[in-house]
A tleap script that builds the chain and sets N, CA, C and O, in Angstrom:
source leaprc.protein.ff14SB
mol = sequence {
  NMET ASN LEU TRP PHE VAL LEU ALA THR ALA
  GLY LEU ILE THR PHE ALA THR ARG LEU SER
  PHE ILE ALA MET SER GLY ARG TYR ARG PRO
  PRO SER TRP PHE VAL ALA ILE LEU PRO TYR
  VAL PRO ILE ALA ALA LEU THR ALA LEU ILE
  ALA PRO ASP LEU LEU LEU VAL ALA GLY GLN
  LEU SER LEU GLY LEU ASP ASN PRO ARG PHE
  TRP ALA GLY LEU VAL ALA ILE ALA VAL ALA
  VAL TRP ARG ARG ASN ILE LEU LEU THR ILE
  GLY CYS GLY PHE ALA VAL LEU TRP GLY MET
  GLN TRP LEU CVAL
}
set mol.1.N position { 0.825 -1.204 0.016 }
set mol.1.CA position { -0.022 0.014 0.007 }
set mol.1.C position { 0.874 1.252 0.037 }
set mol.1.O position { 0.556 2.236 -0.632 }
set mol.2.N position { 1.963 1.246 0.773 }
set mol.2.CA position { 2.821 2.389 0.858 }
set mol.2.C position { 3.499 2.662 -0.503 }
set mol.2.O position { 3.665 3.818 -0.893 }
set mol.3.N position { 3.868 1.647 -1.182 }
set mol.3.CA position { 4.517 1.797 -2.528 }
set mol.3.C position { 3.547 2.447 -3.472 }
set mol.3.O position { 3.939 3.341 -4.224 }
set mol.4.N position { 2.292 2.038 -3.468 }
set mol.4.CA position { 1.300 2.617 -4.385 }
set mol.4.C position { 1.086 4.080 -4.079 }
set mol.4.O position { 0.904 4.883 -4.994 }
set mol.5.N position { 1.103 4.446 -2.791 }
set mol.5.CA position { 0.936 5.849 -2.414 }
set mol.5.C position { 2.099 6.676 -2.931 }
set mol.5.O position { 1.891 7.776 -3.442 }
set mol.6.N position { 3.315 6.172 -2.810 }
set mol.6.CA position { 4.501 6.893 -3.304 }
set mol.6.C position { 4.445 7.046 -4.819 }
set mol.6.O position { 4.728 8.122 -5.346 }
set mol.7.N position { 4.077 5.968 -5.526 }
set mol.7.CA position { 3.938 6.006 -6.992 }
set mol.7.C position { 2.867 6.996 -7.438 }
set mol.7.O position { 3.088 7.762 -8.376 }
set mol.8.N position { 1.732 6.990 -6.791 }
set mol.8.CA position { 0.644 7.899 -7.134 }
set mol.8.C position { 1.050 9.342 -6.881 }
set mol.8.O position { 0.818 10.220 -7.712 }
set mol.9.N position { 1.653 9.575 -5.733 }
set mol.9.CA position { 2.097 10.926 -5.378 }
set mol.9.C position { 3.127 11.416 -6.363 }
set mol.9.O position { 3.045 12.558 -6.815 }
set mol.10.N position { 4.083 10.601 -6.707 }
set mol.10.CA position { 5.115 11.005 -7.666 }
set mol.10.C position { 4.487 11.314 -9.030 }
set mol.10.O position { 4.851 12.294 -9.680 }
set mol.11.N position { 3.541 10.471 -9.453 }
set mol.11.CA position { 2.852 10.711 -10.673 }
set mol.11.C position { 2.030 12.004 -10.707 }
set mol.11.O position { 1.996 12.702 -11.720 }
set mol.12.N position { 1.380 12.305 -9.604 }
set mol.12.CA position { 0.604 13.545 -9.530 }
set mol.12.C position { 1.556 14.772 -9.533 }
set mol.12.O position { 1.271 15.774 -10.189 }
set mol.13.N position { 2.648 14.684 -8.820 }
set mol.13.CA position { 3.580 15.806 -8.818 }
set mol.13.C position { 4.164 16.051 -10.192 }
set mol.13.O position { 4.286 17.197 -10.624 }
set mol.14.N position { 4.527 14.978 -10.882 }
set mol.14.CA position { 5.063 15.090 -12.235 }
set mol.14.C position { 4.003 15.668 -13.193 }
set mol.14.O position { 4.306 16.515 -14.035 }
set mol.15.N position { 2.759 15.192 -13.044 }
set mol.15.CA position { 1.687 15.693 -13.881 }
set mol.15.C position { 1.444 17.167 -13.631 }
set mol.15.O position { 1.279 17.931 -14.581 }
set mol.16.N position { 1.419 17.592 -12.354 }
set mol.16.CA position { 1.147 18.961 -11.992 }
set mol.16.C position { 2.258 19.906 -12.505 }
set mol.16.O position { 1.999 21.025 -12.948 }
set mol.17.N position { 3.475 19.415 -12.426 }
set mol.17.CA position { 4.594 20.204 -12.887 }
set mol.17.C position { 4.513 20.454 -14.427 }
set mol.17.O position { 4.718 21.571 -14.902 }
set mol.18.N position { 4.225 19.433 -15.132 }
set mol.18.CA position { 4.100 19.556 -16.604 }
set mol.18.C position { 2.872 20.351 -17.015 }
set mol.18.O position { 2.920 21.144 -17.955 }
set mol.19.N position { 1.785 20.135 -16.311 }
set mol.19.CA position { 0.547 20.844 -16.552 }
set mol.19.C position { 0.720 22.357 -16.322 }
set mol.19.O position { 0.128 23.164 -17.039 }
set mol.20.N position { 1.524 22.732 -15.332 }
set mol.20.CA position { 1.683 24.140 -15.008 }
set mol.20.C position { 2.304 24.903 -16.204 }
set mol.20.O position { 1.932 26.046 -16.467 }
set mol.21.N position { 3.225 24.282 -16.904 }
set mol.21.CA position { 3.823 24.915 -18.065 }
set mol.21.C position { 2.825 25.075 -19.192 }
set mol.21.O position { 2.839 26.092 -19.886 }
set mol.22.N position { 1.957 24.093 -19.391 }
set mol.22.CA position { 0.976 24.169 -20.431 }
set mol.22.C position { -0.120 25.184 -20.054 }
set mol.22.O position { -0.552 25.971 -20.898 }
set mol.23.N position { -0.554 25.166 -18.824 }
set mol.23.CA position { -1.579 26.078 -18.403 }
set mol.23.C position { -1.154 27.552 -18.400 }
set mol.23.O position { -1.968 28.447 -18.629 }
set mol.24.N position { 0.143 27.785 -18.133 }
set mol.24.CA position { 0.629 29.180 -18.120 }
set mol.24.C position { 1.094 29.662 -19.476 }
set mol.24.O position { 1.526 30.808 -19.607 }
set mol.25.N position { 1.017 28.819 -20.486 }
set mol.25.CA position { 1.450 29.205 -21.817 }
set mol.25.C position { 0.729 30.401 -22.315 }
set mol.25.O position { -0.499 30.385 -22.398 }
set mol.26.N position { 1.451 31.466 -22.659 }
set mol.26.CA position { 0.827 32.718 -23.168 }
set mol.26.C position { 0.468 33.668 -22.091 }
set mol.26.O position { 0.297 34.853 -22.379 }
set mol.27.N position { 0.339 33.242 -20.861 }
set mol.27.CA position { -0.088 34.134 -19.759 }
set mol.27.C position { 1.112 34.742 -19.006 }
set mol.27.O position { 1.014 35.809 -18.399 }
set mol.28.N position { 2.230 34.034 -19.067 }
set mol.28.CA position { 3.382 34.458 -18.292 }
set mol.28.C position { 4.546 34.633 -19.237 }
set mol.28.O position { 4.777 33.783 -20.097 }
set mol.29.N position { 5.268 35.693 -19.099 }
set mol.29.CA position { 6.444 35.942 -19.979 }
set mol.29.C position { 7.666 36.011 -19.050 }
set mol.29.O position { 7.814 36.944 -18.261 }
set mol.30.N position { 8.563 34.964 -19.170 }
set mol.30.CA position { 9.714 35.002 -18.302 }
set mol.30.C position { 10.643 36.170 -18.674 }
set mol.30.O position { 10.567 36.717 -19.774 }
set mol.31.N position { 11.515 36.533 -17.732 }
set mol.31.CA position { 12.459 37.596 -18.008 }
set mol.31.C position { 13.383 37.293 -19.204 }
set mol.31.O position { 13.641 36.129 -19.512 }
set mol.32.N position { 13.854 38.300 -19.842 }
set mol.32.CA position { 14.702 38.045 -21.015 }
set mol.32.C position { 16.022 37.363 -20.704 }
set mol.32.O position { 16.536 36.620 -21.540 }
set mol.33.N position { 16.595 37.599 -19.503 }
set mol.33.CA position { 17.840 36.950 -19.131 }
set mol.33.C position { 17.586 35.470 -18.963 }
set mol.33.O position { 18.469 34.670 -19.272 }
set mol.34.N position { 16.413 35.066 -18.483 }
set mol.34.CA position { 16.086 33.669 -18.312 }
set mol.34.C position { 15.931 32.952 -19.638 }
set mol.34.O position { 16.377 31.815 -19.797 }
set mol.35.N position { 15.285 33.632 -20.609 }
set mol.35.CA position { 15.075 33.039 -21.917 }
set mol.35.C position { 16.438 32.940 -22.625 }
set mol.35.O position { 16.659 32.005 -23.395 }
set mol.36.N position { 17.347 33.885 -22.377 }
set mol.36.CA position { 18.666 33.873 -23.001 }
set mol.36.C position { 19.528 32.711 -22.562 }
set mol.36.O position { 20.354 32.221 -23.332 }
set mol.37.N position { 19.341 32.261 -21.314 }
set mol.37.CA position { 20.200 31.128 -20.860 }
set mol.37.C position { 19.587 29.791 -21.050 }
set mol.37.O position { 20.261 28.797 -20.780 }
set mol.38.N position { 18.356 29.669 -21.494 }
set mol.38.CA position { 17.700 28.424 -21.711 }
set mol.38.C position { 18.435 27.485 -22.714 }
set mol.38.O position { 18.472 26.278 -22.475 }
set mol.39.N position { 19.007 27.989 -23.804 }
set mol.39.CA position { 19.699 27.099 -24.718 }
set mol.39.C position { 20.947 26.369 -24.056 }
set mol.39.O position { 21.418 25.352 -24.565 }
set mol.40.N position { 21.425 26.902 -22.969 }
set mol.40.CA position { 22.573 26.275 -22.333 }
set mol.40.C position { 22.234 25.168 -21.326 }
set mol.40.O position { 23.123 24.454 -20.862 }
set mol.41.N position { 20.961 25.032 -20.994 }
set mol.41.CA position { 20.536 24.071 -20.004 }
set mol.41.C position { 20.834 22.607 -20.427 }
set mol.41.O position { 21.356 21.850 -19.608 }
set mol.42.N position { 20.531 22.194 -21.640 }
set mol.42.CA position { 20.820 20.779 -22.007 }
set mol.42.C position { 22.270 20.431 -21.930 }
set mol.42.O position { 22.606 19.358 -21.430 }
set mol.43.N position { 23.174 21.299 -22.411 }
set mol.43.CA position { 24.585 20.979 -22.379 }
set mol.43.C position { 25.115 20.980 -20.957 }
set mol.43.O position { 26.005 20.196 -20.629 }
set mol.44.N position { 24.582 21.850 -20.109 }
set mol.44.CA position { 25.017 21.882 -18.726 }
set mol.44.C position { 24.590 20.597 -18.019 }
set mol.44.O position { 25.361 20.025 -17.248 }
set mol.45.N position { 23.354 20.139 -18.282 }
set mol.45.CA position { 22.876 18.909 -17.642 }
set mol.45.C position { 23.681 17.708 -18.167 }
set mol.45.O position { 24.079 16.843 -17.387 }
set mol.46.N position { 23.912 17.658 -19.442 }
set mol.46.CA position { 24.688 16.544 -20.015 }
set mol.46.C position { 26.129 16.535 -19.436 }
set mol.46.O position { 26.659 15.470 -19.120 }
set mol.47.N position { 26.732 17.680 -19.304 }
set mol.47.CA position { 28.071 17.817 -18.748 }
set mol.47.C position { 28.082 17.314 -17.285 }
set mol.47.O position { 29.009 16.615 -16.875 }
set mol.48.N position { 27.066 17.668 -16.523 }
set mol.48.CA position { 27.006 17.234 -15.152 }
set mol.48.C position { 26.854 15.751 -15.003 }
set mol.48.O position { 27.288 15.182 -14.002 }
set mol.49.N position { 26.238 15.095 -15.994 }
set mol.49.CA position { 26.080 13.640 -15.948 }
set mol.49.C position { 27.354 12.922 -16.438 }
set mol.49.O position { 27.713 11.879 -15.891 }
set mol.50.N position { 28.010 13.442 -17.416 }
set mol.50.CA position { 29.147 12.757 -18.022 }
set mol.50.C position { 30.476 13.040 -17.365 }
set mol.50.O position { 31.302 12.132 -17.267 }
set mol.51.N position { 30.723 14.241 -16.914 }
set mol.51.CA position { 32.031 14.633 -16.380 }
set mol.51.C position { 32.515 13.729 -15.248 }
set mol.51.O position { 33.699 13.391 -15.268 }
set mol.52.N position { 31.737 13.313 -14.280 }
set mol.52.CA position { 32.258 12.421 -13.267 }
set mol.52.C position { 32.742 11.101 -13.818 }
set mol.52.O position { 33.743 10.573 -13.332 }
set mol.53.N position { 32.072 10.542 -14.815 }
set mol.53.CA position { 32.480 9.309 -15.439 }
set mol.53.C position { 33.827 9.449 -16.187 }
set mol.53.O position { 34.627 8.513 -16.216 }
set mol.54.N position { 34.055 10.594 -16.772 }
set mol.54.CA position { 35.276 10.790 -17.522 }
set mol.54.C position { 36.451 11.125 -16.587 }
set mol.54.O position { 37.587 10.753 -16.883 }
set mol.55.N position { 36.207 11.800 -15.497 }
set mol.55.CA position { 37.312 12.308 -14.685 }
set mol.55.C position { 37.671 11.490 -13.443 }
set mol.55.O position { 38.772 11.613 -12.907 }
set mol.56.N position { 36.735 10.658 -12.993 }
set mol.56.CA position { 36.995 9.940 -11.754 }
set mol.56.C position { 37.227 8.450 -11.963 }
set mol.56.O position { 36.535 7.801 -12.747 }
set mol.57.N position { 38.214 7.921 -11.246 }
set mol.57.CA position { 38.433 6.451 -11.216 }
set mol.57.C position { 38.440 6.089 -9.728 }
set mol.57.O position { 39.265 6.596 -8.968 }
set mol.58.N position { 37.541 5.233 -9.324 }
set mol.58.CA position { 37.396 4.808 -7.923 }
set mol.58.C position { 37.195 6.020 -7.015 }
set mol.58.O position { 37.703 6.033 -5.894 }
set mol.59.N position { 36.488 7.009 -7.461 }
set mol.59.CA position { 36.203 8.157 -6.631 }
set mol.59.C position { 37.296 9.194 -6.573 }
set mol.59.O position { 37.135 10.200 -5.883 }
set mol.60.N position { 38.410 8.996 -7.270 }
set mol.60.CA position { 39.515 9.936 -7.231 }
set mol.60.C position { 39.736 10.528 -8.635 }
set mol.60.O position { 39.549 9.852 -9.647 }
set mol.61.N position { 40.132 11.782 -8.665 }
set mol.61.CA position { 40.379 12.487 -9.912 }
set mol.61.C position { 41.623 11.785 -10.605 }
set mol.61.O position { 42.671 11.604 -9.986 }
set mol.62.N position { 41.454 11.420 -11.859 }
set mol.62.CA position { 42.500 10.728 -12.593 }
set mol.62.C position { 42.600 11.259 -14.012 }
set mol.62.O position { 41.679 11.084 -14.809 }
set mol.63.N position { 43.704 11.901 -14.328 }
set mol.63.CA position { 43.881 12.416 -15.659 }
set mol.63.C position { 45.086 11.787 -16.366 }
set mol.63.O position { 45.582 12.308 -17.366 }
set mol.64.N position { 45.539 10.666 -15.828 }
set mol.64.CA position { 46.666 9.998 -16.403 }
set mol.64.C position { 46.263 8.872 -17.376 }
set mol.64.O position { 45.099 8.739 -17.757 }
set mol.65.N position { 47.242 8.092 -17.751 }
set mol.65.CA position { 47.024 6.991 -18.695 }
set mol.65.C position { 46.167 5.868 -18.097 }
set mol.65.O position { 45.629 5.035 -18.827 }
set mol.66.N position { 46.048 5.853 -16.776 }
set mol.66.CA position { 45.244 4.824 -16.147 }
set mol.66.C position { 43.727 5.043 -16.298 }
set mol.66.O position { 42.928 4.218 -15.854 }
set mol.67.N position { 43.346 6.158 -16.925 }
set mol.67.CA position { 41.922 6.507 -17.136 }
set mol.67.C position { 41.625 6.605 -18.594 }
set mol.67.O position { 41.651 7.701 -19.154 }
set mol.68.N position { 41.336 5.467 -19.250 }
set mol.68.CA position { 41.050 5.508 -20.687 }
set mol.68.C position { 39.787 6.300 -21.058 }
set mol.68.O position { 39.669 6.798 -22.177 }
set mol.69.N position { 38.865 6.409 -20.131 }
set mol.69.CA position { 37.612 7.149 -20.442 }
set mol.69.C position { 37.912 8.636 -20.642 }
set mol.69.O position { 37.316 9.279 -21.505 }
set mol.70.N position { 38.823 9.172 -19.856 }
set mol.70.CA position { 39.219 10.572 -19.977 }
set mol.70.C position { 39.789 10.858 -21.349 }
set mol.70.O position { 39.417 11.846 -21.982 }
set mol.71.N position { 40.699 9.997 -21.823 }
set mol.71.CA position { 41.362 10.208 -23.130 }
set mol.71.C position { 40.351 9.942 -24.257 }
set mol.71.O position { 40.382 10.629 -25.278 }
set mol.72.N position { 39.496 9.002 -24.095 }
set mol.72.CA position { 38.453 8.752 -25.143 }
set mol.72.C position { 37.486 9.933 -25.196 }
set mol.72.O position { 37.041 10.313 -26.279 }
set mol.73.N position { 37.161 10.505 -24.069 }
set mol.73.CA position { 36.312 11.700 -24.023 }
set mol.73.C position { 36.987 12.879 -24.722 }
set mol.73.O position { 36.356 13.581 -25.513 }
set mol.74.N position { 38.264 13.094 -24.429 }
set mol.74.CA position { 38.940 14.175 -25.132 }
set mol.74.C position { 38.990 14.025 -26.649 }
set mol.74.O position { 38.801 14.995 -27.383 }
set mol.75.N position { 39.248 12.789 -27.117 }
set mol.75.CA position { 39.243 12.491 -28.540 }
set mol.75.C position { 37.845 12.753 -29.102 }
set mol.75.O position { 37.700 13.395 -30.143 }
set mol.76.N position { 36.842 12.266 -28.426 }
set mol.76.CA position { 35.461 12.477 -28.870 }
set mol.76.C position { 35.090 13.967 -28.993 }
set mol.76.O position { 34.436 14.382 -29.949 }
set mol.77.N position { 35.525 14.755 -27.997 }
set mol.77.CA position { 35.249 16.173 -28.008 }
set mol.77.C position { 35.966 16.836 -29.202 }
set mol.77.O position { 35.385 17.652 -29.917 }
set mol.78.N position { 37.239 16.462 -29.393 }
set mol.78.CA position { 37.998 17.005 -30.518 }
set mol.78.C position { 37.348 16.688 -31.879 }
set mol.78.O position { 37.214 17.554 -32.743 }
set mol.79.N position { 36.954 15.416 -32.032 }
set mol.79.CA position { 36.347 15.002 -33.301 }
set mol.79.C position { 35.004 15.694 -33.498 }
set mol.79.O position { 34.654 16.065 -34.619 }
set mol.80.N position { 34.242 15.872 -32.401 }
set mol.80.CA position { 32.927 16.551 -32.515 }
set mol.80.C position { 33.113 18.006 -32.930 }
set mol.80.O position { 32.338 18.523 -33.735 }
set mol.81.N position { 34.121 18.662 -32.393 }
set mol.81.CA position { 34.370 20.081 -32.767 }
set mol.81.C position { 34.887 20.148 -34.188 }
set mol.81.O position { 34.532 21.052 -34.944 }
set mol.82.N position { 35.756 19.155 -34.564 }
set mol.82.CA position { 36.378 19.202 -35.888 }
set mol.82.C position { 35.401 18.864 -37.001 }
set mol.82.O position { 35.295 19.615 -37.971 }
set mol.83.N position { 34.684 17.753 -36.883 }
set mol.83.CA position { 33.859 17.197 -37.939 }
set mol.83.C position { 32.330 17.478 -37.813 }
set mol.83.O position { 31.614 17.505 -38.814 }
set mol.84.N position { 31.856 17.685 -36.566 }
set mol.84.CA position { 30.429 17.871 -36.310 }
set mol.84.C position { 29.601 16.665 -36.845 }
set mol.84.O position { 28.536 16.846 -37.434 }
set mol.85.N position { 30.088 15.511 -36.638 }
set mol.85.CA position { 29.438 14.256 -37.079 }
set mol.85.C position { 29.268 13.339 -35.870 }
set mol.85.O position { 30.250 12.906 -35.267 }
set mol.86.N position { 28.022 13.049 -35.525 }
set mol.86.CA position { 27.756 12.270 -34.317 }
set mol.86.C position { 28.315 10.875 -34.408 }
set mol.86.O position { 28.994 10.419 -33.489 }
set mol.87.N position { 28.042 10.182 -35.507 }
set mol.87.CA position { 28.505 8.825 -35.626 }
set mol.87.C position { 30.045 8.742 -35.643 }
set mol.87.O position { 30.610 7.832 -35.036 }
set mol.88.N position { 30.711 9.646 -36.307 }
set mol.88.CA position { 32.171 9.672 -36.279 }
set mol.88.C position { 32.673 9.957 -34.876 }
set mol.88.O position { 33.642 9.330 -34.448 }
set mol.89.N position { 32.076 10.849 -34.162 }
set mol.89.CA position { 32.425 11.151 -32.815 }
set mol.89.C position { 32.350 9.945 -31.900 }
set mol.89.O position { 33.286 9.658 -31.154 }
set mol.90.N position { 31.208 9.227 -31.963 }
set mol.90.CA position { 31.021 8.057 -31.145 }
set mol.90.C position { 32.000 6.978 -31.539 }
set mol.90.O position { 32.599 6.345 -30.669 }
set mol.91.N position { 32.177 6.750 -32.819 }
set mol.91.CA position { 33.122 5.733 -33.296 }
set mol.91.C position { 34.559 5.978 -32.866 }
set mol.91.O position { 35.257 5.071 -32.413 }
set mol.92.N position { 34.991 7.254 -33.023 }
set mol.92.CA position { 36.383 7.537 -32.577 }
set mol.92.C position { 36.538 7.430 -31.077 }
set mol.92.O position { 37.551 6.929 -30.590 }
set mol.93.N position { 35.568 7.885 -30.354 }
set mol.93.CA position { 35.600 7.783 -28.918 }
set mol.93.C position { 35.690 6.347 -28.417 }
set mol.93.O position { 36.490 6.024 -27.539 }
set mol.94.N position { 34.834 5.482 -29.007 }
set mol.94.CA position { 34.859 4.068 -28.633 }
set mol.94.C position { 36.171 3.392 -29.076 }
set mol.94.O position { 36.701 2.546 -28.356 }
set mol.95.N position { 36.684 3.756 -30.237 }
set mol.95.CA position { 37.947 3.152 -30.702 }
set mol.95.C position { 39.065 3.488 -29.766 }
set mol.95.O position { 39.865 2.610 -29.444 }
set mol.96.N position { 39.167 4.728 -29.304 }
set mol.96.CA position { 40.207 5.097 -28.355 }
set mol.96.C position { 39.996 4.404 -27.032 }
set mol.96.O position { 40.963 3.939 -26.431 }
set mol.97.N position { 38.749 4.314 -26.548 }
set mol.97.CA position { 38.446 3.668 -25.265 }
set mol.97.C position { 38.842 2.205 -25.357 }
set mol.97.O position { 39.559 1.709 -24.488 }
set mol.98.N position { 38.399 1.514 -26.374 }
set mol.98.CA position { 38.737 0.072 -26.486 }
set mol.98.C position { 40.241 -0.166 -26.687 }
set mol.98.O position { 40.818 -1.104 -26.137 }
set mol.99.N position { 40.852 0.706 -27.484 }
set mol.99.CA position { 42.293 0.567 -27.686 }
set mol.99.C position { 43.076 0.773 -26.428 }
set mol.99.O position { 44.024 0.028 -26.177 }
set mol.100.N position { 42.734 1.736 -25.630 }
set mol.100.CA position { 43.437 1.998 -24.393 }
set mol.100.C position { 43.159 0.926 -23.362 }
set mol.100.O position { 44.044 0.560 -22.590 }
set mol.101.N position { 41.932 0.418 -23.343 }
set mol.101.CA position { 41.623 -0.675 -22.414 }
set mol.101.C position { 42.407 -1.928 -22.784 }
set mol.101.O position { 42.825 -2.675 -21.900 }
set mol.102.N position { 42.607 -2.164 -24.046 }
set mol.102.CA position { 43.352 -3.300 -24.496 }
set mol.102.C position { 44.804 -3.171 -24.128 }
set mol.102.O position { 45.447 -4.148 -23.743 }
set mol.103.N position { 45.340 -1.931 -24.248 }
set mol.103.CA position { 46.755 -1.704 -23.952 }
set mol.103.C position { 47.040 -1.688 -22.461 }
set mol.103.O position { 48.095 -2.145 -22.019 }
set mol.104.N position { 46.097 -1.159 -21.681 }
set mol.104.CA position { 46.363 -0.953 -20.249 }
set mol.104.C position { 45.929 -2.185 -19.519 }
set mol.104.O position { 46.053 -2.255 -18.296 }
savepdb mol mol.pdb
quit
């Protein structure tokens, strides 16, 4: 019974949050500074999710050769900036990761 209460409450909160944006559409105009920073939200969220995996090994900061994820991430970032091709970025990142894992 307790689990169902938690699930129902979480569902209602999620529904209310999403409904509030739909209901307020056209009635509320956010400040211009807020609208200006909205394009940066997805990249900031993605960085917050990915950075710990790239930089930490066993909870410690590791930027050496013992951290193949860091080097694969750097290569993927460089390829993404250079070519702007998602498949090439993923392929190069995985190739570096697998190559370094094989060597180390």
